[in-house]
N, C-alpha and C positions, 0 to 999 in steps of 0.2 A: 770559157764562155764562147758561145757560137755567135759570130758577127757576120755570117755569110750573107744575110739579107740586107745588110747596110752597104750602100754603094759609095757613099762619100767617105773619103779617106780620113779626114780630120774628125768626123763624127765617130767613125769606128775606133780611132785612137782614143778619143775621150771616153767612149764606152768601156774599152779595155782597161784604161787607167782606173776608172771608177770601180770596175769589178776587182781589179788587183788590190785596191785600197780596202775594199769591203771583205775580201777573202781572209780566212784565218791564216796566221803566219805559219810558214813551213817549219817542221821540226829540224833541229840541227842534226848534222850528220854525226853518227856515232864515232867515238874516238878511235876505235880499232879499224875503221873502214878507210882504206886507201882510195885515192881518187886519181884518175888520169895516169900520168906517167909514173906515179909512185907505186902502181900496182905491181904485184909479182908477175914476172914474165914467164910464159910457158916455154919450157925448153923443147926445141924442135929437134927430132932425131935427124941425123945426117942421112940424106937421100942416097940410096944405092947400097947402103950397108945392111947386112943381115945381122940380126941380133944373135942367132945361134947357127 
């Protein structure tokens, strides 16, 4: 929701809360999707080493 035109902080908060209540609930994350620190780390090659 765009609240850029609202200058009063409390009024903006109330508008955002109302919009959040009205919005459809977000879908749950799929069971196979890792998040944050549980994600697979990308192995970084050692710098300065030639592969061949």
